[in-house]
Each structure stands twice: as structure tokens, then as C-alpha cells.
C-alpha positions in Angstrom: -16.2 -3.2 39.8 -18.9 -0.2 39.8 -21.3 -0.6 36.8 -20.2 3.1 35.5 -16.5 2.3 35.8 -17.0 -1.1 33.9 -18.7 1.0 31.3 -16.1 3.3 30.8 -13.6 0.5 30.6 -15.4 -1.2 28.1 -15.6 2.1 25.9 -11.7 2.3 26.3 -11.0 -1.2 25.1 -13.4 -1.0 22.1 -11.8 2.3 21.0 -8.2 0.9 21.2 -8.5 -2.7 20.0 -7.8 -3.6 16.2 -10.9 -3.7 13.8 -11.1 -6.7 11.9 -13.4 -7.8 8.9 -15.4 -10.7 8.7 -12.4 -12.8 7.6 -10.0 -11.4 10.2 -8.0 -9.2 8.0 -6.6 -6.3 10.1 -8.2 -2.9 9.3 -6.8 0.4 10.3 -8.7 3.8 9.8 -7.2 6.9 9.0 -9.1 10.2 9.4 -9.5 12.7 6.3 -11.5 15.9 5.4 -13.3 13.2 3.1 -14.2 10.8 5.9 -12.5 7.9 7.3 -10.3 5.6 5.1 -10.4 2.1 6.2 -7.3 0.1 5.1 -7.4 -3.4 4.8 -4.1 -5.4 5.3 -4.8 -8.2 3.1 -1.3 -9.5 3.1 2.4 -9.2 1.1 1.8 -6.3 -1.3 -2.1 -6.4 -1.4 -4.2 -3.9 0.1 -7.7 -2.4 0.0 -8.9 1.1 0.8 -12.3 1.9 1.5 -13.8 5.4 1.8 -17.3 6.5 1.7 -18.6 4.3 -1.2 -15.2 3.9 -3.0 -13.4 0.7 -2.8 -9.8 0.6 -4.1 -8.0 -2.6 -4.3 -4.4 -2.3 -4.7 -2.1 -5.1 -6.3 -4.8 -7.8 -5.4 -3.4 -11.2 -5.6 -5.5 -14.3 -4.2 -2.4 -15.9 -2.8 -1.8 -13.1 -0.6 -5.1 -13.3 1.4 -8.8 -14.0 1.7 -10.9 -12.1 -0.7 -14.0 -14.2 0.0 -15.7 -11.4 2.2 -14.1 -8.3 0.6 -16.3 -6.1 -1.8 -15.8 -5.8 -5.6 -13.6 -2.8 -6.6 -14.4 0.5 -8.1 -10.9 1.1 -8.6 -7.9 -1.5 -8.9 -4.4 -0.1 -8.9 -1.7 -2.6 -10.3 2.0 -1.4 -9.8 3.8 -4.1 -12.0 3.3 -7.4 -13.6 5.0 -9.7 -11.3 3.0 -12.9 -10.2 2.6 -11.5 -6.5 1.3 -8.2 -7.8 -1.0 -8.9 -10.7 -3.4 -11.7 -10.6 -5.6 -11.6 -13.5 -8.2 -14.3 -12.5 -8.9 -12.2 -9.1 -9.3 -9.1 -11.2 -11.9 -10.5 -13.2 -14.0 -11.3 -9.9 -13.4 -8.0 -8.5 -14.4 -6.2 -11.5 -17.8 -4.6 -11.7 -19.4 -2.8 -15.2 -18.0 0.5 -13.7 -14.7 -0.7 -12.4 -11.7 1.4 -13.5 -8.3 0.1 -13.5 -4.7 2.0 -13.7 -1.6 0.0 -14.0 1.8 0.0 -15.6 2.0 -1.0 -19.3 3.0 -4.5 -18.9 0.0 -5.2 -16.7 -2.3 -3.6 -19.0 -1.0 -6.1 -21.9 -2.6 -8.7 -19.6 -5.7 -6.8 -18.7 -6.7 -4.9 -22.0 -9.2 -2.7 -20.3 -6.9 -1.2 -18.0 -5.7 2.5 -18.4 -1.9 2.7 -18.5 -0.1 5.1 -16.2 3.6 6.2 -16.5 5.6 7.8 -13.9 4.4 11.7 -13.7 1.0 10.7 -14.9 -2.1 11.9 -12.9 -5.7 10.5 -12.8 -8.8 11.2 -10.9 -11.4 8.6 -10.1 -14.2 9.0 -7.5 -12.8 12.4 -6.3 -9.5 10.8 -5.6 -6.2 11.9 -7.2 -4.0 9.3 -8.3 -0.3 10.0 -9.2 2.2 7.5 -10.6 5.7 7.5 -9.2 8.9 5.7 -10.5 9.6 2.3 -8.8 12.7 0.4 -9.2 16.0 -1.1 -8.2 19.0 0.5 -7.9 21.6 -1.9 -6.3 19.6 -5.3 -6.4 20.0 -7.3 -9.5 19.0 -10.7 -11.1 22.4 -10.7 -12.8 24.9 -8.0 -13.8 23.0 -5.2 -15.5 19.5 -6.7 -14.9 17.8 -5.3 -11.9 14.8 -7.1 -10.5 12.7 -4.2 -11.2 14.3 -1.9 -14.1 13.6 1.9 -14.0 10.7 2.9 -16.3 8.7 -0.2 -15.9 6.8 -0.5 -12.6 5.1 2.2 -10.8 4.0 3.3 -7.1 1.0 5.4 -6.4 0.1 8.7 -4.4 -3.5 8.9 -3.6 -4.8 12.2 -2.4 -8.1 11.5 -0.6 -9.4 14.5 1.3 -6.7 16.3 3.0 -4.2 13.3 3.4 -1.9 11.8 0.9 -1.3 8.0 0.9 1.9 6.5 -0.9 1.6 2.7 -1.9 5.2 2.3 -3.4 4.9 -1.2 -5.2 8.3 -3.0 -5.5 11.0 -0.3 -5.2 14.5 0.7 -3.5 15.0 4.1 -1.8 15.0 6.1 -5.1 15.7 9.7 -5.5 12.1 10.2 -6.9 10.9 8.7 -3.9 13.0 10.6 -1.4 11.9 13.8 -3.1 8.3 13.4 -2.2 6.8 15.8 0.2 3.4 16.0 2.1 3.0 12.1 2.5 0.9 11.3 5.3 0.6 7.4 5.0 3.6 5.3 3.3 3.7 1.6 2.5 7.3 0.6 1.9 8.5 -2.8 0.9 11.1 -4.6 2.9 12.4 -7.7 1.6 15.8 -9.1 -0.1 16.8 -9.3 -2.5 14.0 -7.8 -4.4 13.3 -4.5 -2.7 14.9 -2.6 0.6 16.8 -3.5 3.7 15.5 -1.9 6.7 18.3 0.6 6.4 17.1 1.8 2.8 13.2 1.9 4.3 14.5 4.3 7.1 16.8 6.4 4.6 13.7 6.9 2.6 11.5 7.6 5.4 13.9 10.2 6.9 14.0 11.9 3.5 10.2 12.4 2.8 9.0 11.9 6.3 5.6 10.2 6.4 3.5 10.7 9.5 2.8 7.0 9.5 5.0 4.2 7.9 3.6 0.7 7.4 6.5 -1.8 6.2 4.9 -4.1 3.9 5.9 -7.1 1.3 8.5 -7.8 4.1 8.7 -11.6 4.1 10.9 -12.8 6.8 12.7 -9.6 7.4 12.8 -8.5 11.1 10.6 -5.4 11.5 12.1 -4.5 14.7 15.2 -3.5 13.1 13.1 -0.8 11.2 11.6 0.2 14.4 14.8 0.8 16.0 16.2 2.8 13.1 13.4 5.2 13.4 13.2 5.7 17.0 13.0 9.1 17.9 12.3 10.1 14.3 8.4 11.2 15.1 7.6 8.8 12.3 4.7 6.4 13.5 5.8 3.0 12.5 3.1 0.4 12.3 3.7 -3.4 12.0 0.7 -5.3 10.5 0.7 -8.8 8.9 2.0 -8.1 5.5 4.7 -10.7 5.0 
């Protein structure tokens, strides 16, 4: 191969392979008017966003992945108090003197410096707008009349960073409040039974509010190919990352 052609090939490969952090956590970059947002797919329901000098940990839980090489938080968001979304010991490790935390009320009972958000509330931190959205079950219950996630307890978050809106939903089904959202650029929707959604429910929600990019997460052993097939031809970019 000629030197110039080899150089061009290497550039193309560099631009298209996934980016990895030091501990091999997958990272995607989303361009916004405020600069790139790096999304770290730690595992299960745990994510980290980094934009400029802001580090946002969302539902950080040590059992979801390796936090050894990840930075401490400027902002921590916790959707609800279940063990796979709230890890108080890890939060202590991620906290700096200036760290803010927004969460539902039950999580704030365990992390007393957290600020409570309820559905409909809006906060700002580091130039980022944070909106709380309902997250709950409609069909799936522990027992009759006892949903896994009752309405009014858990929340999801819509983050506006520059000109892009990121929706991280927590544990929920395809609720009317979710389906009424508009102008979502990137969405993270859970897909594991019996606690959250089937692929059909995720597809139903996605076709209603139509995010440009959809990441199924918190999906356990669910066959992600089913979701890809359901949304084929929809124009929604379904991206599968290791978020079991």
C-alpha cells in the first residue's frame, strides 16, 4: 500500500472505531453547540456525561461497572432509591465539596445533602438545564395494586446541553408523560422485564416522541435485536452499547 493511501486509511479507522476510557468503558461523543458531550456507558442504569469541565454521574452504582479511572462528579443525578440506581457509598467517593446532587425524595432521605426534584421541577447547574419527568409502571406489578415503580416516586431527567436535549428516563414504562415529550435528541430507555419495558413498549414510546438517537439501557438479557427490527425504517438511530 502506498504511504499516502495507508495514512488515509488509518485516519478513516481512527474516526470510526469506538472510543474507550482507560478502564475500557465505551464512550460516544455527541456534538452540541456547547461542545462535545462524552457519554460513558458504565453499565446497567449507570452513565457518566462529560462536557467541558462538567462531569455528570447518573444513577452511579459500583456493581454496574468500574469507576476506578472515572473523575469525581460536579453533578450527580439519581432517579430513585432502588439498590441498582442508588449507591450511597459510591456517591461519597464521587462527591467533591462543590458537588450538587438532584434526586427523588426517597433517595434524598439516604443522601441528606441531595436536593429533591419532583416531576415538573426544573434546576440548572453548570449551565445545564435539568427537568424532572414522571417515571413509573402502568402494567407491571409486584402484586395486585403494587407496581414495581409507583407513580410519583421515581423520576427521569431531561438535560439540555447547548442545543441538544438528553433524556435519561430511570425505571419506567411508556407513560403518557414520556410520549408527550418533544425535541429529544438522545434518549436512554430501559428494557427489562418485569421491571420496565418490553421492546414493543420501547418502540411505542420512541415512535411517539421520536428521539434522533435511542440507546436501550438497563436491558439485562432482553434481545436488543427485537427493538432494532421494530424501529427499522423509522429514522431513529438505535445504538446498542453494553448496558445489561
